[in-house]
TIKEMAR-814987 format. One record per atom (N, C-alpha, C): residue number from 1; residue in three letters; atom name; x, y, z. Coordinates in Angstrom, 1 decimal. Layout:
N
{nuse = NUM&loti = ALA&rodren = CA&east = X&north = Y&up = Z}
...
END
This chain:
72
{nuse = 1&loti = MET&rodren = N&east = -5.0&north = -13.7&up = 15.9}
{nuse = 1&loti = MET&rodren = CA&east = -6.0&north = -12.8&up = 15.4}
{nuse = 1&loti = MET&rodren = C&east = -5.5&north = -12.1&up = 14.2}
{nuse = 2&loti = ASN&rodren = N&east = -6.3&north = -12.0&up = 13.1}
{nuse = 2&loti = ASN&rodren = CA&east = -5.9&north = -11.4&up = 11.9}
{nuse = 2&loti = ASN&rodren = C&east = -6.2&north = -9.9&up = 12.0}
{nuse = 3&loti = HIS&rodren = N&east = -5.3&north = -9.1&up = 11.4}
{nuse = 3&loti = HIS&rodren = CA&east = -5.5&north = -7.7&up = 11.4}
{nuse = 3&loti = HIS&rodren = C&east = -5.9&north = -7.3&up = 10.0}
{nuse = 4&loti = ILE&rodren = N&east = -6.7&north = -6.3&up = 9.9}
{nuse = 4&loti = ILE&rodren = CA&east = -7.2&north = -5.8&up = 8.6}
{nuse = 4&loti = ILE&rodren = C&east = -6.6&north = -4.4&up = 8.4}
{nuse = 5&loti = CYS&rodren = N&east = -6.3&north = -4.1&up = 7.1}
{nuse = 5&loti = CYS&rodren = CA&east = -5.7&north = -2.8&up = 6.8}
{nuse = 5&loti = CYS&rodren = C&east = -6.9&north = -1.8&up = 6.6}
{nuse = 6&loti = PRO&rodren = N&east = -7.0&north = -0.8&up = 7.4}
{nuse = 6&loti = PRO&rodren = CA&east = -8.1&north = 0.2&up = 7.2}
{nuse = 6&loti = PRO&rodren = C&east = -8.1&north = 0.9&up = 5.9}
{nuse = 7&loti = TYR&rodren = N&east = -6.9&north = 1.0&up = 5.2}
{nuse = 7&loti = TYR&rodren = CA&east = -6.9&north = 1.6&up = 3.9}
{nuse = 7&loti = TYR&rodren = C&east = -7.4&north = 0.7&up = 2.8}
{nuse = 8&loti = CYS&rodren = N&east = -7.0&north = -0.6&up = 2.9}
{nuse = 8&loti = CYS&rodren = CA&east = -7.5&north = -1.5&up = 1.9}
{nuse = 8&loti = CYS&rodren = C&east = -9.0&north = -1.8&up = 2.0}
{nuse = 9&loti = ASN&rodren = N&east = -9.5&north = -1.7&up = 3.2}
{nuse = 9&loti = ASN&rodren = CA&east = -10.9&north = -2.0&up = 3.4}
{nuse = 9&loti = ASN&rodren = C&east = -11.8&north = -0.7&up = 3.5}
{nuse = 10&loti = GLY&rodren = N&east = -11.3&north = 0.4&up = 3.0}
{nuse = 10&loti = GLY&rodren = CA&east = -12.1&north = 1.6&up = 2.9}
{nuse = 10&loti = GLY&rodren = C&east = -12.5&north = 2.3&up = 4.2}
{nuse = 11&loti = LEU&rodren = N&east = -11.9&north = 1.9&up = 5.3}
{nuse = 11&loti = LEU&rodren = CA&east = -12.2&north = 2.5&up = 6.6}
{nuse = 11&loti = LEU&rodren = C&east = -11.5&north = 3.9&up = 6.8}
{nuse = 12&loti = LYS&rodren = N&east = -10.4&north = 4.0&up = 6.2}
{nuse = 12&loti = LYS&rodren = CA&east = -9.7&north = 5.3&up = 6.2}
{nuse = 12&loti = LYS&rodren = C&east = -9.1&north = 5.6&up = 4.8}
{nuse = 13&loti = ALA&rodren = N&east = -8.9&north = 6.9&up = 4.5}
{nuse = 13&loti = ALA&rodren = CA&east = -8.3&north = 7.3&up = 3.3}
{nuse = 13&loti = ALA&rodren = C&east = -6.8&north = 7.4&up = 3.5}
{nuse = 14&loti = LEU&rodren = N&east = -6.0&north = 6.9&up = 2.6}
{nuse = 14&loti = LEU&rodren = CA&east = -4.6&north = 7.0&up = 2.7}
{nuse = 14&loti = LEU&rodren = C&east = -4.2&north = 8.4&up = 2.2}
{nuse = 15&loti = GLU&rodren = N&east = -3.6&north = 9.2&up = 3.2}
{nuse = 15&loti = GLU&rodren = CA&east = -3.2&north = 10.5&up = 2.9}
{nuse = 15&loti = GLU&rodren = C&east = -1.8&north = 10.7&up = 3.3}
{nuse = 16&loti = ILE&rodren = N&east = -0.9&north = 10.4&up = 2.3}
{nuse = 16&loti = ILE&rodren = CA&east = 0.5&north = 10.6&up = 2.5}
{nuse = 16&loti = ILE&rodren = C&east = 1.0&north = 11.6&up = 1.5}
{nuse = 17&loti = GLN&rodren = N&east = 1.9&north = 12.5&up = 1.9}
{nuse = 17&loti = GLN&rodren = CA&east = 2.4&north = 13.6&up = 1.0}
{nuse = 17&loti = GLN&rodren = C&east = 3.7&north = 13.1&up = 0.4}
{nuse = 18&loti = CYS&rodren = N&east = 3.9&north = 13.6&up = -0.8}
{nuse = 18&loti = CYS&rodren = CA&east = 5.1&north = 13.3&up = -1.6}
{nuse = 18&loti = CYS&rodren = C&east = 6.3&north = 13.9&up = -0.8}
{nuse = 19&loti = PRO&rodren = N&east = 7.4&north = 13.2&up = -0.6}
{nuse = 19&loti = PRO&rodren = CA&east = 8.5&north = 13.7&up = 0.1}
{nuse = 19&loti = PRO&rodren = C&east = 9.2&north = 14.8&up = -0.7}
{nuse = 20&loti = SER&rodren = N&east = 9.0&north = 14.8&up = -2.0}
{nuse = 20&loti = SER&rodren = CA&east = 9.7&north = 15.8&up = -2.9}
{nuse = 20&loti = SER&rodren = C&east = 8.9&north = 17.1&up = -3.0}
{nuse = 21&loti = CYS&rodren = N&east = 7.6&north = 17.0&up = -3.2}
{nuse = 21&loti = CYS&rodren = CA&east = 6.8&north = 18.3&up = -3.5}
{nuse = 21&loti = CYS&rodren = C&east = 5.7&north = 18.6&up = -2.5}
{nuse = 22&loti = GLY&rodren = N&east = 5.3&north = 17.6&up = -1.7}
{nuse = 22&loti = GLY&rodren = CA&east = 4.2&north = 17.8&up = -0.8}
{nuse = 22&loti = GLY&rodren = C&east = 2.8&north = 17.5&up = -1.3}
{nuse = 23&loti = THR&rodren = N&east = 2.7&north = 17.1&up = -2.5}
{nuse = 23&loti = THR&rodren = CA&east = 1.4&north = 16.8&up = -3.1}
{nuse = 23&loti = THR&rodren = C&east = 0.9&north = 15.5&up = -2.5}
{nuse = 24&loti = THR&rodren = N&east = -0.4&north = 15.3&up = -2.3}
{nuse = 24&loti = THR&rodren = CA&east = -1.0&north = 14.1&up = -1.8}
{nuse = 24&loti = THR&rodren = C&east = -0.8&north = 13.0&up = -2.8}
{nuse = 25&loti = LEU&rodren = N&east = -0.2&north = 11.9&up = -2.4}
{nuse = 25&loti = LEU&rodren = CA&east = 0.1&north = 10.7&up = -3.3}
{nuse = 25&loti = LEU&rodren = C&east = -1.2&north = 10.0&up = -3.6}
{nuse = 26&loti = ASP&rodren = N&east = -1.3&north = 9.4&up = -4.8}
{nuse = 26&loti = ASP&rodren = CA&east = -2.4&north = 8.5&up = -5.2}
{nuse = 26&loti = ASP&rodren = C&east = -2.1&north = 7.1&up = -4.6}
{nuse = 27&loti = ASP&rodren = N&east = -3.1&north = 6.5&up = -4.0}
{nuse = 27&loti = ASP&rodren = CA&east = -3.0&north = 5.2&up = -3.5}
{nuse = 27&loti = ASP&rodren = C&east = -3.3&north = 4.2&up = -4.7}
{nuse = 28&loti = CYS&rodren = N&east = -2.3&north = 3.5&up = -5.1}
{nuse = 28&loti = CYS&rodren = CA&east = -2.4&north = 2.6&up = -6.2}
{nuse = 28&loti = CYS&rodren = C&east = -2.7&north = 1.1&up = -5.8}
{nuse = 29&loti = GLY&rodren = N&east = -3.0&north = 0.9&up = -4.5}
{nuse = 29&loti = GLY&rodren = CA&east = -3.3&north = -0.4&up = -4.0}
{nuse = 29&loti = GLY&rodren = C&east = -2.1&north = -1.1&up = -3.4}
{nuse = 30&loti = THR&rodren = N&east = -2.3&north = -2.3&up = -3.1}
{nuse = 30&loti = THR&rodren = CA&east = -1.3&north = -3.1&up = -2.4}
{nuse = 30&loti = THR&rodren = C&east = -0.3&north = -3.7&up = -3.3}
{nuse = 31&loti = LEU&rodren = N&east = 0.9&north = -4.0&up = -2.8}
{nuse = 31&loti = LEU&rodren = CA&east = 1.9&north = -4.7&up = -3.6}
{nuse = 31&loti = LEU&rodren = C&east = 1.4&north = -6.0&up = -4.0}
{nuse = 32&loti = GLN&rodren = N&east = 0.7&north = -6.7&up = -3.2}
{nuse = 32&loti = GLN&rodren = CA&east = 0.1&north = -8.0&up = -3.5}
{nuse = 32&loti = GLN&rodren = C&east = -0.8&north = -8.0&up = -4.7}
{nuse = 33&loti = GLU&rodren = N&east = -1.6&north = -6.9&up = -4.8}
{nuse = 33&loti = GLU&rodren = CA&east = -2.5&north = -6.8&up = -6.0}
{nuse = 33&loti = GLU&rodren = C&east = -1.7&north = -6.7&up = -7.3}
{nuse = 34&loti = ALA&rodren = N&east = -0.5&north = -6.1&up = -7.2}
{nuse = 34&loti = ALA&rodren = CA&east = 0.3&north = -5.9&up = -8.4}
{nuse = 34&loti = ALA&rodren = C&east = 1.0&north = -7.2&up = -8.9}
{nuse = 35&loti = LEU&rodren = N&east = 1.2&north = -8.1&up = -7.9}
{nuse = 35&loti = LEU&rodren = CA&east = 1.9&north = -9.3&up = -8.2}
{nuse = 35&loti = LEU&rodren = C&east = 1.2&north = -10.3&up = -9.1}
{nuse = 36&loti = GLY&rodren = N&east = -0.1&north = -10.2&up = -9.1}
{nuse = 36&loti = GLY&rodren = CA&east = -0.9&north = -11.2&up = -10.0}
{nuse = 36&loti = GLY&rodren = C&east = -2.3&north = -11.3&up = -9.5}
{nuse = 37&loti = PRO&rodren = N&east = -3.2&north = -11.9&up = -10.3}
{nuse = 37&loti = PRO&rodren = CA&east = -4.6&north = -11.9&up = -10.0}
{nuse = 37&loti = PRO&rodren = C&east = -4.9&north = -12.8&up = -8.7}
{nuse = 38&loti = TYR&rodren = N&east = -4.1&north = -13.8&up = -8.4}
{nuse = 38&loti = TYR&rodren = CA&east = -4.4&north = -14.6&up = -7.3}
{nuse = 38&loti = TYR&rodren = C&east = -3.5&north = -14.3&up = -6.0}
{nuse = 39&loti = ALA&rodren = N&east = -2.6&north = -13.3&up = -6.2}
{nuse = 39&loti = ALA&rodren = CA&east = -1.7&north = -13.0&up = -5.1}
{nuse = 39&loti = ALA&rodren = C&east = -2.4&north = -12.6&up = -3.8}
{nuse = 40&loti = PRO&rodren = N&east = -3.5&north = -11.9&up = -3.8}
{nuse = 40&loti = PRO&rodren = CA&east = -4.1&north = -11.6&up = -2.5}
{nuse = 40&loti = PRO&rodren = C&east = -4.7&north = -12.8&up = -1.8}
{nuse = 41&loti = TYR&rodren = N&east = -4.9&north = -13.9&up = -2.5}
{nuse = 41&loti = TYR&rodren = CA&east = -5.5&north = -15.1&up = -1.9}
{nuse = 41&loti = TYR&rodren = C&east = -4.4&north = -16.2&up = -1.5}
{nuse = 42&loti = GLU&rodren = N&east = -3.2&north = -15.9&up = -1.9}
{nuse = 42&loti = GLU&rodren = CA&east = -2.1&north = -16.9&up = -1.7}
{nuse = 42&loti = GLU&rodren = C&east = -1.4&north = -16.5&up = -0.4}
{nuse = 43&loti = GLU&rodren = N&east = -0.7&north = -17.5&up = 0.2}
{nuse = 43&loti = GLU&rodren = CA&east = 0.1&north = -17.3&up = 1.4}
{nuse = 43&loti = GLU&rodren = C&east = 1.2&north = -16.3&up = 1.0}
{nuse = 44&loti = SER&rodren = N&east = 1.4&north = -15.3&up = 1.8}
{nuse = 44&loti = SER&rodren = CA&east = 2.3&north = -14.2&up = 1.5}
{nuse = 44&loti = SER&rodren = C&east = 3.6&north = -14.3&up = 2.3}
{nuse = 45&loti = ALA&rodren = N&east = 4.7&north = -14.2&up = 1.6}
{nuse = 45&loti = ALA&rodren = CA&east = 6.0&north = -14.1&up = 2.2}
{nuse = 45&loti = ALA&rodren = C&east = 6.1&north = -12.8&up = 3.0}
{nuse = 46&loti = LEU&rodren = N&east = 5.4&north = -11.8&up = 2.6}
{nuse = 46&loti = LEU&rodren = CA&east = 5.4&north = -10.5&up = 3.4}
{nuse = 46&loti = LEU&rodren = C&east = 4.9&north = -10.7&up = 4.8}
{nuse = 47&loti = LYS&rodren = N&east = 3.9&north = -11.6&up = 5.0}
{nuse = 47&loti = LYS&rodren = CA&east = 3.3&north = -11.8&up = 6.3}
{nuse = 47&loti = LYS&rodren = C&east = 4.4&north = -12.4&up = 7.2}
{nuse = 48&loti = HIS&rodren = N&east = 5.2&north = -13.3&up = 6.6}
{nuse = 48&loti = HIS&rodren = CA&east = 6.2&north = -14.0&up = 7.4}
{nuse = 48&loti = HIS&rodren = C&east = 7.4&north = -13.0&up = 7.8}
{nuse = 49&loti = ALA&rodren = N&east = 7.5&north = -11.9&up = 7.0}
{nuse = 49&loti = ALA&rodren = CA&east = 8.5&north = -10.9&up = 7.3}
{nuse = 49&loti = ALA&rodren = C&east = 8.0&north = -9.9&up = 8.3}
{nuse = 50&loti = HIS&rodren = N&east = 6.8&north = -10.1&up = 8.8}
{nuse = 50&loti = HIS&rodren = CA&east = 6.2&north = -9.2&up = 9.8}
{nuse = 50&loti = HIS&rodren = C&east = 5.8&north = -7.8&up = 9.3}
{nuse = 51&loti = PHE&rodren = N&east = 5.5&north = -7.7&up = 8.0}
{nuse = 51&loti = PHE&rodren = CA&east = 5.0&north = -6.5&up = 7.4}
{nuse = 51&loti = PHE&rodren = C&east = 3.5&north = -6.6&up = 7.5}
{nuse = 52&loti = ASP&rodren = N&east = 2.8&north = -5.5&up = 7.7}
{nuse = 52&loti = ASP&rodren = CA&east = 1.3&north = -5.6&up = 7.8}
{nuse = 52&loti = ASP&rodren = C&east = 0.7&north = -5.4&up = 6.4}
{nuse = 53&loti = CYS&rodren = N&east = 0.9&north = -4.3&up = 5.8}
{nuse = 53&loti = CYS&rodren = CA&east = 0.3&north = -4.0&up = 4.5}
{nuse = 53&loti = CYS&rodren = C&east = 1.3&north = -3.1&up = 3.7}
{nuse = 54&loti = VAL&rodren = N&east = 1.6&north = -3.5&up = 2.5}
{nuse = 54&loti = VAL&rodren = CA&east = 2.5&north = -2.7&up = 1.6}
{nuse = 54&loti = VAL&rodren = C&east = 1.7&north = -2.1&up = 0.5}
{nuse = 55&loti = HIS&rodren = N&east = 1.7&north = -0.7&up = 0.5}
{nuse = 55&loti = HIS&rodren = CA&east = 0.9&north = 0.0&up = -0.5}
{nuse = 55&loti = HIS&rodren = C&east = 1.9&north = 0.7&up = -1.5}
{nuse = 56&loti = GLN&rodren = N&east = 1.4&north = 0.7&up = -2.7}
{nuse = 56&loti = GLN&rodren = CA&east = 2.1&north = 1.5&up = -3.8}
{nuse = 56&loti = GLN&rodren = C&east = 1.4&north = 2.8&up = -3.9}
{nuse = 57&loti = THR&rodren = N&east = 2.2&north = 3.9&up = -4.0}
{nuse = 57&loti = THR&rodren = CA&east = 1.6&north = 5.2&up = -4.1}
{nuse = 57&loti = THR&rodren = C&east = 2.3&north = 5.9&up = -5.3}
{nuse = 58&loti = TYR&rodren = N&east = 1.7&north = 6.9&up = -5.8}
{nuse = 58&loti = TYR&rodren = CA&east = 2.3&north = 7.6&up = -7.0}
{nuse = 58&loti = TYR&rodren = C&east = 2.0&north = 9.1&up = -6.9}
{nuse = 59&loti = CYS&rodren = N&east = 3.0&north = 9.9&up = -7.2}
{nuse = 59&loti = CYS&rodren = CA&east = 2.9&north = 11.3&up = -7.3}
{nuse = 59&loti = CYS&rodren = C&east = 2.7&north = 11.8&up = -8.7}
{nuse = 60&loti = GLN&rodren = N&east = 1.5&north = 12.3&up = -9.0}
{nuse = 60&loti = GLN&rodren = CA&east = 1.3&north = 12.7&up = -10.4}
{nuse = 60&loti = GLN&rodren = C&east = 2.1&north = 13.9&up = -10.8}
{nuse = 61&loti = LYS&rodren = N&east = 2.5&north = 14.8&up = -9.8}
{nuse = 61&loti = LYS&rodren = CA&east = 3.2&north = 16.0&up = -10.2}
{nuse = 61&loti = LYS&rodren = C&east = 4.7&north = 15.6&up = -10.5}
{nuse = 62&loti = CYS&rodren = N&east = 5.3&north = 14.8&up = -9.7}
{nuse = 62&loti = CYS&rodren = CA&east = 6.7&north = 14.4&up = -9.9}
{nuse = 62&loti = CYS&rodren = C&east = 6.9&north = 13.2&up = -10.8}
{nuse = 63&loti = GLY&rodren = N&east = 5.8&north = 12.3&up = -10.9}
{nuse = 63&loti = GLY&rodren = CA&east = 6.0&north = 11.1&up = -11.7}
{nuse = 63&loti = GLY&rodren = C&east = 6.8&north = 10.0&up = -11.0}
{nuse = 64&loti = ILE&rodren = N&east = 6.8&north = 10.0&up = -9.7}
{nuse = 64&loti = ILE&rodren = CA&east = 7.5&north = 9.1&up = -8.9}
{nuse = 64&loti = ILE&rodren = C&east = 6.6&north = 8.2&up = -8.1}
{nuse = 65&loti = GLU&rodren = N&east = 7.0&north = 6.9&up = -8.1}
{nuse = 65&loti = GLU&rodren = CA&east = 6.2&north = 5.9&up = -7.3}
{nuse = 65&loti = GLU&rodren = C&east = 7.0&north = 5.6&up = -6.0}
{nuse = 66&loti = TYR&rodren = N&east = 6.2&north = 5.5&up = -4.9}
{nuse = 66&loti = TYR&rodren = CA&east = 6.7&north = 5.2&up = -3.6}
{nuse = 66&loti = TYR&rodren = C&east = 6.0&north = 4.0&up = -3.0}
{nuse = 67&loti = ILE&rodren = N&east = 6.8&north = 3.2&up = -2.2}
{nuse = 67&loti = ILE&rodren = CA&east = 6.2&north = 2.0&up = -1.6}
{nuse = 67&loti = ILE&rodren = C&east = 6.2&north = 2.3&up = -0.1}
{nuse = 68&loti = TYR&rodren = N&east = 5.1&north = 2.1&up = 0.6}
{nuse = 68&loti = TYR&rodren = CA&east = 5.0&north = 2.3&up = 2.0}
{nuse = 68&loti = TYR&rodren = C&east = 4.5&north = 1.1&up = 2.7}
{nuse = 69&loti = THR&rodren = N&east = 5.1&north = 0.7&up = 3.8}
{nuse = 69&loti = THR&rodren = CA&east = 4.6&north = -0.3&up = 4.7}
{nuse = 69&loti = THR&rodren = C&east = 3.8&north = 0.3&up = 5.8}
{nuse = 70&loti = LEU&rodren = N&east = 2.5&north = -0.1&up = 5.8}
{nuse = 70&loti = LEU&rodren = CA&east = 1.6&north = 0.5&up = 6.7}
{nuse = 70&loti = LEU&rodren = C&east = 1.1&north = -0.5&up = 7.8}
{nuse = 71&loti = PRO&rodren = N&east = 0.9&north = -0.1&up = 9.0}
{nuse = 71&loti = PRO&rodren = CA&east = 0.3&north = -1.0&up = 10.0}
{nuse = 71&loti = PRO&rodren = C&east = -1.1&north = -1.4&up = 9.7}
{nuse = 72&loti = GLY&rodren = N&east = -1.4&north = -2.7&up = 9.9}
{nuse = 72&loti = GLY&rodren = CA&east = -2.8&north = -3.2&up = 9.6}
{nuse = 72&loti = GLY&rodren = C&east = -3.7&north = -3.1&up = 10.8}
END
């Protein structure tokens, strides 16, 4: 059975606070989206590593990017 990420599919809003300042981080999408235009449609090595969904986030106040692995 395939799992879907509720954050990628708009079912939930990603609300993670910056570990440094507590500001809500911006969801910049999945790591797959950043790898290239066809990456979301290709077989992913991340799936074989038992990761569900890897999101990039950004703190506008601190200027720091964080990567979070989220359950799908």
